[in-house]
Structure formats: C-alpha cells, structure tokens
C-alpha positions as CSV (number, residue, x, y, z in Angstrom):
1,M,33.4,-44.1,56.8
2,Q,32.5,-40.8,55.3
3,D,35.2,-38.2,55.4
4,P,34.3,-35.1,57.5
5,I,33.5,-31.9,55.5
6,K,36.6,-29.7,55.4
7,S,36.2,-26.0,56.0
8,V,37.9,-24.1,53.2
9,L,39.3,-20.6,53.7
10,S,37.5,-18.2,51.3
11,G,39.2,-15.4,49.4
12,D,36.1,-13.3,49.0
13,F,36.7,-9.6,49.1
14,S,34.1,-6.8,49.3
15,K,35.4,-3.4,48.2
16,R,32.4,-1.6,49.9
17,K,33.1,-3.3,53.2
18,F,36.8,-2.6,53.0
19,L,36.1,1.1,52.3
20,M,33.7,1.2,55.2
21,F,36.4,-0.4,57.4
22,V,39.0,2.1,56.3
23,I,36.7,5.1,56.9
24,T,35.9,3.7,60.4
25,A,39.6,3.3,61.2
26,L,40.4,6.8,60.1
27,L,37.5,8.4,62.1
28,T,38.5,6.3,65.1
29,V,42.1,7.6,64.9
30,I,40.9,11.2,64.5
31,V,38.6,10.9,67.7
32,W,41.5,9.2,69.5
33,N,43.8,12.1,68.9
34,L,41.5,15.1,69.2
35,P,42.2,17.7,71.9
36,S,40.5,16.7,75.1
37,S,38.7,20.1,75.3
38,F,36.8,19.1,72.2
39,F,34.5,16.8,74.2
40,G,33.4,19.3,76.8
41,I,34.0,16.8,79.7
42,D,35.9,18.2,82.6
43,G,38.9,16.1,83.8
44,L,38.7,13.9,80.7
45,T,41.8,11.6,80.7
46,V,43.7,10.2,77.8
47,V,42.4,6.7,78.6
48,Q,38.8,8.0,78.8
49,Q,39.2,9.6,75.4
50,R,40.4,6.3,74.0
51,V,37.2,4.7,75.3
52,I,35.2,7.4,73.4
53,A,37.1,6.6,70.2
54,I,36.5,2.9,70.7
55,F,32.8,3.6,71.1
56,V,32.8,5.6,67.9
57,M,34.5,2.6,66.2
58,A,31.8,0.2,67.5
59,V,29.0,2.5,66.3
60,L,30.4,2.7,62.8
61,L,31.3,-1.0,62.5
62,W,27.9,-2.1,63.7
63,I,25.9,0.3,61.5
64,T,28.0,-0.1,58.3
65,E,28.4,-3.9,58.9
66,A,32.0,-3.6,57.5
67,I,32.7,-6.7,59.5
68,P,30.1,-9.1,61.1
69,A,28.4,-7.8,64.2
70,W,30.0,-10.5,66.4
71,A,33.4,-9.7,65.0
72,T,32.9,-6.1,66.0
73,S,32.3,-7.2,69.6
74,I,35.5,-9.2,69.6
75,T,37.4,-6.2,68.1
76,I,36.1,-4.0,70.9
77,I,37.4,-6.4,73.5
78,F,40.7,-6.7,71.7
79,V,41.3,-3.0,71.4
80,L,40.3,-2.4,75.1
81,L,42.7,-5.1,76.2
82,F,45.7,-4.0,74.1
83,C,45.2,-0.2,74.4
84,V,43.2,0.7,77.5
85,S,43.7,-2.1,80.1
86,D,46.4,-2.4,82.8
87,S,47.8,-5.3,80.6
88,S,48.1,-3.2,77.5
89,F,51.4,-2.2,75.8
90,K,53.6,-0.1,78.0
91,Y,53.4,2.7,75.4
92,F,49.7,3.0,76.1
93,Q,50.0,2.7,79.8
94,G,52.6,5.4,80.3
95,T,54.0,6.1,83.7
96,E,51.9,5.9,86.8
97,D,48.6,7.8,86.3
98,Q,50.1,9.6,83.3
99,Y,47.1,8.8,81.1
100,G,44.5,8.2,83.8
101,K,43.0,5.1,85.3
102,M,43.6,2.0,83.2
103,L,40.9,-0.6,82.8
104,D,41.2,-3.9,84.7
105,H,42.1,-6.5,82.1
106,V,40.5,-9.3,84.2
107,G,37.2,-7.4,84.2
108,V,37.3,-7.1,80.4
109,M,37.9,-10.8,79.9
110,A,35.2,-11.6,82.5
111,C,32.6,-10.1,80.2
112,F,32.6,-13.5,78.3
113,A,31.4,-15.2,81.5
114,D,29.3,-12.4,83.0
115,P,26.4,-13.8,85.1
116,T,23.9,-12.4,82.7
117,I,25.5,-14.3,79.8
118,I,25.3,-17.5,81.9
119,L,21.5,-16.7,82.2
120,F,21.3,-16.4,78.4
121,L,23.3,-19.6,78.0
122,G,20.9,-21.5,80.2
123,G,18.1,-20.5,77.9
124,F,20.0,-21.9,74.9
125,V,20.7,-25.2,76.6
126,L,17.0,-25.6,77.5
127,A,16.1,-25.0,73.9
128,I,18.5,-27.6,72.6
129,A,17.3,-30.2,75.1
130,A,13.6,-29.5,74.3
131,T,14.2,-30.0,70.6
132,K,16.4,-33.0,71.0
133,S,13.8,-34.8,73.2
134,G,10.8,-33.8,71.1
135,L,9.3,-32.0,74.1
136,D,8.9,-28.9,71.9
137,V,6.7,-30.8,69.5
138,L,4.6,-32.3,72.3
139,M,4.1,-28.8,73.9
140,A,3.1,-27.2,70.5
141,R,0.7,-30.1,69.7
142,T,-0.9,-29.9,73.2
143,M,-1.2,-26.1,73.2
144,I,-2.8,-25.7,69.8
145,K,-5.6,-28.2,70.5
146,P,-7.9,-25.8,72.4
147,F,-8.0,-23.4,69.4
148,G,-9.9,-25.9,67.3
149,Q,-10.1,-25.7,63.5
150,K,-11.5,-22.3,62.8
151,S,-9.0,-20.4,60.7
152,E,-9.0,-17.2,62.8
153,N,-8.5,-19.2,66.0
154,V,-5.7,-21.3,64.6
155,L,-3.9,-18.0,63.7
156,L,-4.4,-16.8,67.2
157,G,-3.1,-20.1,68.5
158,F,0.1,-19.9,66.4
159,L,0.7,-16.3,67.5
160,L,0.3,-17.1,71.2
161,I,2.3,-20.4,71.1
162,T,5.1,-18.8,69.1
163,G,5.2,-16.0,71.6
164,I,5.3,-18.3,74.6
165,F,8.1,-20.4,73.1
166,S,10.1,-17.3,72.3
167,M,10.1,-16.3,76.0
168,F,12.4,-19.3,76.8
169,I,13.7,-20.5,73.4
170,S,15.7,-18.5,70.8
171,N,13.2,-16.6,68.6
172,T,15.1,-17.9,65.5
173,A,14.8,-21.5,66.5
174,T,11.1,-20.9,67.4
175,A,10.3,-19.3,64.1
176,A,12.0,-22.2,62.2
177,M,10.2,-24.8,64.2
178,M,6.7,-23.2,63.9
179,L,7.0,-22.7,60.2
180,T,7.9,-26.4,59.8
181,F,4.5,-27.2,61.5
182,L,2.7,-24.9,59.1
183,T,4.1,-26.5,55.9
184,P,1.3,-29.1,55.5
185,V,-1.3,-26.5,56.3
186,F,-0.2,-24.3,53.3
187,K,-1.0,-27.2,50.9
188,A,-4.6,-27.2,52.1
189,L,-5.1,-23.5,51.8
190,P,-6.1,-21.9,48.5
191,A,-3.0,-20.4,46.7
192,S,-5.0,-17.3,45.7
193,G,-6.2,-16.5,49.3
194,K,-4.4,-14.5,51.9
195,G,-4.5,-17.1,54.6
196,R,-1.0,-18.4,53.8
197,I,0.4,-14.8,54.3
198,A,-1.5,-14.4,57.6
199,L,-0.2,-17.6,59.0
200,T,3.4,-17.0,57.8
201,M,3.4,-13.5,59.3
202,A,2.1,-14.8,62.6
203,I,5.4,-16.6,63.2
204,P,7.9,-13.6,63.1
205,V,5.4,-11.3,64.8
206,G,4.8,-13.9,67.6
207,A,8.5,-14.6,67.9
208,N,9.6,-10.9,68.0
209,L,6.9,-9.9,70.5
210,G,7.2,-13.0,72.7
211,G,10.9,-12.4,73.3
212,M,9.9,-9.4,75.5
213,G,8.2,-11.7,78.0
214,T,11.3,-12.8,80.0
215,P,14.8,-11.5,80.6
216,I,16.3,-14.3,78.5
217,G,13.8,-13.9,75.6
218,T,16.0,-11.7,73.5
219,P,19.5,-10.1,73.8
220,P,18.2,-6.5,74.3
221,N,16.4,-7.8,77.5
222,V,19.7,-9.2,78.7
223,F,21.4,-5.8,78.2
224,A,18.7,-4.0,80.1
225,L,18.7,-6.4,83.0
226,K,22.5,-6.4,83.2
227,Y,22.7,-2.6,83.6
228,L,19.6,-2.4,85.9
229,N,21.1,-5.0,88.3
230,D,24.8,-4.1,88.0
231,P,26.2,-3.9,91.6
232,A,28.7,-1.3,90.4
233,G,26.1,0.7,88.7
234,L,22.3,1.1,89.2
235,D,21.9,-2.1,91.3
236,L,18.1,-2.1,91.3
237,G,17.8,-5.8,91.9
238,I,15.1,-6.5,89.2
239,T,14.1,-10.2,89.5
240,F,13.0,-12.7,86.8
241,S,9.5,-12.7,88.2
242,Q,9.2,-8.9,88.4
243,W,10.1,-8.7,84.7
244,M,7.5,-11.4,83.8
245,M,4.8,-9.9,86.0
246,I,4.8,-6.8,83.8
247,M,6.0,-8.0,80.4
248,V,4.1,-11.2,80.0
249,P,0.6,-9.5,80.2
250,L,1.9,-6.8,77.9
251,V,3.1,-9.5,75.4
252,I,-0.3,-11.3,75.5
253,V,-2.2,-8.0,74.9
254,L,0.1,-7.1,72.0
255,L,-0.3,-10.6,70.4
256,I,-4.1,-10.3,70.5
257,I,-3.9,-6.8,68.9
258,A,-1.4,-8.2,66.3
259,W,-3.9,-11.0,65.6
260,R,-6.7,-8.6,64.7
261,M,-4.3,-6.5,62.6
262,I,-3.1,-9.5,60.6
263,L,-6.7,-10.6,60.0
264,H,-7.5,-7.1,58.8
265,F,-4.7,-7.1,56.3
266,F,-4.9,-10.8,55.3
267,P,-8.4,-12.3,55.8
268,F,-8.9,-16.0,55.4
269,T,-11.1,-17.3,52.5
270,K,-11.1,-20.8,53.9
271,K,-12.9,-20.8,57.2
272,T,-11.5,-24.0,58.7
273,I,-8.0,-25.5,58.9
274,H,-7.2,-29.1,59.7
275,L,-3.9,-28.9,61.5
276,E,-1.7,-31.9,62.3
277,I,1.7,-31.3,64.0
278,N,4.0,-34.2,63.3
279,G,6.9,-35.3,65.4
280,E,7.7,-37.8,68.1
281,L,8.6,-37.6,71.7
282,S,11.6,-39.6,72.8
283,H,10.3,-42.2,75.3
284,N,13.1,-42.7,77.7
285,W,14.4,-41.6,81.1
286,R,16.3,-38.7,79.7
287,T,13.1,-37.1,78.4
288,V,11.8,-37.2,81.9
289,V,15.0,-35.5,83.0
290,V,14.4,-32.8,80.4
291,A,10.8,-32.2,81.3
292,T,11.5,-32.1,85.0
293,T,14.5,-29.8,84.7
294,F,12.6,-27.5,82.3
295,L,9.7,-27.1,84.8
296,L,12.0,-26.8,87.8
297,T,14.2,-24.2,86.0
298,I,11.2,-22.0,85.1
299,F,9.8,-22.3,88.6
300,L,13.0,-21.2,90.2
301,W,13.4,-18.4,87.7
302,V,10.0,-17.1,88.7
303,A,10.0,-17.8,92.4
304,G,13.6,-18.8,93.4
305,K,14.6,-15.4,94.6
306,D,11.6,-15.0,96.9
307,L,11.4,-18.5,98.2
308,F,15.0,-19.7,98.3
309,G,17.2,-16.6,97.8
310,I,18.6,-18.0,94.5
311,N,18.9,-15.4,91.7
312,A,18.1,-16.1,88.1
313,N,21.7,-16.2,87.0
314,T,22.5,-19.0,89.4
315,V,19.4,-20.9,88.4
316,A,20.6,-20.9,84.8
317,M,23.4,-23.3,85.8
318,L,20.8,-25.9,86.8
319,P,19.9,-27.1,83.2
320,I,23.5,-26.7,82.0
321,A,24.8,-28.9,84.8
322,V,21.9,-31.5,84.9
323,F,21.9,-32.0,81.1
324,A,25.7,-32.3,81.0
325,F,26.1,-35.0,83.7
326,T,23.0,-36.9,82.6
327,G,24.1,-37.0,78.9
328,V,21.1,-35.1,77.6
329,I,23.5,-32.8,75.8
330,N,26.9,-33.7,74.5
331,A,29.9,-31.8,73.0
332,K,28.4,-31.8,69.6
333,D,25.2,-30.3,70.9
334,L,27.2,-27.3,72.2
335,Q,27.9,-26.4,68.6
336,E,24.3,-25.5,68.1
337,I,24.5,-22.7,70.7
338,D,24.5,-19.3,68.9
339,W,28.0,-18.3,70.1
340,S,28.0,-15.3,67.8
341,V,25.1,-13.7,69.8
342,I,26.9,-14.5,73.1
343,W,30.0,-12.8,71.8
344,M,28.0,-9.8,70.6
345,V,26.5,-9.4,74.1
346,A,30.0,-9.8,75.7
347,G,31.3,-6.9,73.5
348,G,28.4,-4.7,74.6
349,F,29.1,-5.5,78.2
350,A,32.8,-4.7,77.7
351,L,31.9,-1.2,76.4
352,G,29.8,-0.5,79.5
353,N,32.6,-1.8,81.7
354,A,35.1,0.5,80.0
355,M,32.9,3.5,80.5
356,N,32.5,2.8,84.2
357,G,35.9,1.3,84.9
358,T,37.9,4.2,83.5
359,G,35.8,6.8,85.2
360,L,34.4,8.1,81.9
361,A,30.7,7.6,83.1
362,E,31.3,9.5,86.3
363,N,33.1,12.4,84.6
364,A,30.3,12.7,82.0
365,I,27.7,12.8,84.8
366,K,29.5,15.6,86.5
367,S,30.2,17.6,83.4
368,I,27.0,17.3,81.4
369,P,23.8,18.7,82.9
370,F,21.6,15.6,82.5
371,G,19.4,16.7,85.3
372,A,18.1,19.6,83.2
373,W,17.0,17.4,80.4
374,N,13.3,16.5,79.9
375,P,12.7,12.8,80.8
376,F,9.9,12.4,78.3
377,V,11.9,13.8,75.5
378,I,14.9,11.5,76.4
379,L,12.6,8.5,76.6
380,I,10.8,9.1,73.3
381,I,14.0,10.0,71.3
382,A,15.9,7.1,72.7
383,C,13.1,4.6,71.9
384,L,12.6,6.0,68.4
385,I,16.3,5.9,67.6
386,C,16.4,2.3,68.9
387,Y,13.3,1.4,66.8
388,A,14.7,2.9,63.7
389,L,18.2,1.4,64.0
390,S,16.8,-2.1,64.9
391,N,14.9,-2.2,61.7
392,F,18.2,-2.1,59.7
393,I,20.9,-3.5,62.0
394,S,20.9,-6.2,64.6
395,N,18.8,-5.3,67.7
396,T,21.5,-6.8,69.8
397,A,24.0,-4.3,68.3
398,T,21.5,-1.5,68.8
399,A,21.0,-2.4,72.5
400,A,24.8,-2.7,72.9
401,L,25.2,0.8,71.7
402,L,22.3,2.6,73.4
403,V,22.0,0.9,76.8
404,P,25.4,1.8,78.2
405,I,25.0,5.4,77.2
406,L,21.5,5.6,78.6
407,A,22.5,4.0,81.8
408,V,25.0,6.9,82.3
409,V,22.4,9.5,81.2
410,C,19.8,8.0,83.6
411,K,22.2,8.0,86.5
412,G,23.0,11.7,85.8
413,M,19.3,12.6,85.6
414,G,18.6,11.1,89.1
415,G,15.2,11.9,90.6
416,T,14.0,13.8,87.5
417,L,13.2,10.4,86.0
418,D,10.6,9.7,88.6
419,M,7.9,11.4,86.5
420,I,8.3,8.6,83.8
421,G,8.8,5.8,86.3
422,G,12.5,5.9,86.7
423,T,15.5,4.4,85.0
424,I,13.6,1.1,84.5
425,T,11.2,2.8,82.0
426,V,14.1,4.0,79.9
427,L,16.2,0.9,79.7
428,V,13.4,-1.6,79.4
429,G,11.8,0.8,76.9
430,I,14.9,0.3,74.8
431,A,14.3,-3.5,74.9
432,V,10.7,-3.0,73.9
433,A,11.6,-0.7,71.0
434,A,14.2,-3.2,69.8
435,S,11.7,-6.1,69.8
436,G,9.0,-4.0,68.1
437,A,11.3,-3.3,65.1
438,M,10.1,-5.8,62.5
439,C,9.4,-3.9,59.3
440,L,11.8,-5.5,56.9
441,P,13.1,-9.0,56.1
442,I,16.5,-7.9,57.5
443,S,15.1,-6.6,60.7
444,T,15.2,-9.9,62.6
445,P,16.1,-13.5,61.9
446,P,12.4,-14.6,62.3
447,N,11.5,-12.0,59.6
448,A,14.2,-13.4,57.3
449,I,13.0,-17.0,57.8
450,A,9.4,-16.0,57.0
451,F,10.4,-14.0,54.0
452,S,12.5,-17.0,52.7
453,T,9.3,-19.0,52.3
454,G,8.4,-16.9,49.3
455,L,4.8,-16.5,50.6
456,V,5.4,-13.0,52.0
457,K,6.3,-9.9,50.0
458,Q,8.3,-7.1,51.5
459,N,5.3,-4.8,51.4
460,D,3.2,-7.3,53.3
461,M,5.9,-7.4,56.0
462,L,6.1,-3.6,56.1
463,K,2.4,-3.2,56.6
464,V,2.2,-5.6,59.5
465,G,5.6,-4.8,61.0
466,L,5.1,-1.0,61.0
467,S,1.5,-1.2,62.4
468,V,2.5,-3.7,65.2
469,G,5.7,-1.8,65.9
470,I,3.9,1.5,66.4
471,V,1.4,-0.1,68.7
472,T,4.2,-1.8,70.6
473,L,6.0,1.4,71.2
474,I,3.0,3.4,72.3
475,L,1.4,0.7,74.5
476,G,4.8,-0.7,75.8
477,I,6.2,2.7,76.9
478,S,2.8,3.7,78.4
479,I,2.6,0.5,80.5
480,L,6.2,1.0,81.7
481,I,5.5,4.6,82.7
482,V,2.4,3.6,84.6
483,F,3.8,0.7,86.5
484,G,7.1,2.5,87.0
485,R,5.3,5.4,88.7
486,L,3.3,3.0,90.8
487,G,6.5,1.4,92.0
488,V,5.5,-2.1,90.7
489,F,8.4,-2.4,88.4
C-alpha cells in the first residue's frame, strides 16, 4: 500500500508581502483611532468606525495580495468577531451602548452558510457530478456536431459551448476541460498559422463571458444577487429566471461579437478542422441520476419560483442531497470544491453584514447627500473602477469591495436611479464589468490556463481582452439601462 503524501509546512518568507502586511496593519490602526469627526458622518459610533477601519484593511489586503485573497476574507470575519461583535472581548464591547450597537456574532458566522452560498455550492456539486459521470464530455460532443468542420464555425462552436458550460460549471473547470478537447486539434493545425491562437483564446473569452448568464456563473453575480435580494436591505426579489432572461441573450450576442473579433485578429489558414472529442460516459444507474437531477435542477432554477414557489437557493440543495444519498459524490469528491472561493464570498458578505448590522450604512445614507449625485456618473465610474481592478486582482475580491458600498449608495440615491433603470443596473453592472475584465494572464483563472499552454502571448491576450472588454461594458450597461427602465429586470 502506497503511503499517503504528507503535507509539509513551508518556511517561505516574502519580504515584499510582509512589508505590505505591516503597512496595511499600520493604516488600519490609524483609521481605527482617528477622530470620528474626520469621516463626516453624523452620529458615527466607535463600532461603526471600527467597521470602516476593517473595510480599509480588506481593501489594502486584497489589492496588495499581502496574504491570499481567501485568507483576507477569513481575517475580516476574525476581526469582526473579536473586535466588533457582541461576543468580542469585553474591552471592545465596553459598557451598555458605550461604543454603539455591536454586531450579532451569530449573523457573522452565518455568512459561511448564507443561502446564496448554498446556491453557489449547488453549482459546484453539479459540476463535480457531470465530470465524474462523463456527462460533460457527452454534452460537449453532442453540442459541437452542428458546427461541422469549417474552422470558423468550429471556433464559434467552442465559444458558445464554453459559454454555456460556464453558466452552470466553474469557469476554471470549464476552461481546463475545453482546452483538453482542443489538444489533438492543435497537432493538425499549422504551427505558423494563427488558428491555434484563435482557438486557445476562445476558451477564456467564452468562459469569462458565459459566467454572466446565470446567478451561479461567477462569484460577482452571487454578490449582486445577494444584495439585490437581501430581506434586510434592497429585497427586490430577483429570480433565477429573471436574471437569465436578460443575461443569456446578452451573453450570446457578446460571444458572437467576440467570435468576429478573434477571427479578425487571428484568421485561420487551414479552412477545415477535424474535431474528435474523446471521453466515455459511465453507463450505470448513477449516470441516469446525474442527468435527471441536472435537468430537474436547471428546470427548477428557471421555473421553480413561478410554478412551485421554490426559490433558487432552496433548489440548490436538490443536487447536493440527491448526489449525497445516492453515492454519486463521496467525501473525497468534496475536496474538489473550490472552498477558497466560497470563503472569499463569505468574507464579502460579512463586510456587508457589518455595514448594515452596526447601523453604519444607515448613518452614511443620512449624512452623505447621495440623492444629489448623478446616476450616470456613479454607474460609469463604478463600472470602470471594477473593470480596472478586476484585470489585476480577483474579480471576486473586487465585487466584495464594491458591491456592499454601492448597495448603500444606491439606497441613499433612491428614486434618482430610475433614469438608469434602478439599483439593479448598478449592481448587475458591477458583475458585468468584473466578467468583462480579461486583458492579462492574471485577470482570471481561464486566462491563466490559456496562457500556460504557451500558444498565446500576453499581447495577443491584451488585444482580444481589451476589445471584448470594452464592448462588454458598453453593450452590457446599455442593455441593463434599457431593460431596467422598461421594468423588465
């Protein structure tokens, strides 16, 4: 019997990261101890000022990457619990109401099991089951057939299929799987031609854009949906089907535009491609369970609320439960779930919870004249900041920083947002901007995977990523404004 691989504790030390961490800690302490009048928020309590300091800490840690992004989220929750909650050290709690309203510690811990996180978890479990059963290979093989063997059409096929998969499966897993299918194709294409670059770029572009199609497609969508539907906040009741009704057509249009752009930059010299996707479907009763559950889950996500009164978060428990008690997934499979992403999302939720739970959001709305701000300026600036940041740091971290702030801003602006379609336009616009950021290999995991093949240069990625990103911002925001003003979304 082979001995299990032992995990060894590393002694690696980065001076740059340590310096960034120290600077972050110093700035956090400074903000923590500034006079309350410095912030210009009437009635600011000590506890609320601590939340502002923790927010500053989160911004600096996420941008500098002094520690991993998921570790920043854990740090946020840790500091909130130990310094801001009603279960913190007595020194931080003071006497009754001495420092202001303390944060409910149960609410902070509940961020790890927020209903929106369960929704995201359901998507991860579906992806694991589809891969394990070979259903993903069968779907890819079936879906690529109608596109024939013409090179341009095969490229379009890969863009659309990658996009569709990314709506329900992690875009990282989708990119890795689709590039595996392309490996034998690369051998048949001339090394001097640009066809290899075109096909390779189709994967990250398709994965990044496709993620916008559903609420579970990418973490920024999860953040937007969480704050739009939060009963203690905006409580707009956006359903899974409402999101898809607007975003899926937008994704398809963007993928077709991206197809033409990629062909413009990297035309094929070989006009036909013989494509053969290898992989076997597991022929047993559990595969039937996976296929049936997959279809039923998607159906209930789309129509469950209207037909049966079941919301999308509840539906997400269906695949988790069915695959668990039928043995489709086991304890080892759970290790494949990207828990770091889930922890990152939980940290973002905890920040928002702190802003609302301590009364900071309410005080900010009363003190800052958000209603006098121009909605178009707010929308454009917010989306540009999100787009710029998401090209350099995790789009999950970017959404975690911007969405809670913008939710407060939008609430304060009230009816003035109607001219741009309401709060939905701003928060979903952030999700669109985050998904459209794909200029560099570090921008998204699919970009990194494509770059690692060695077939794509950074300049190639920049050309396509910047062009597609700009179109995504312009078209995406325009569509959101139009449908928002029509009251469709």
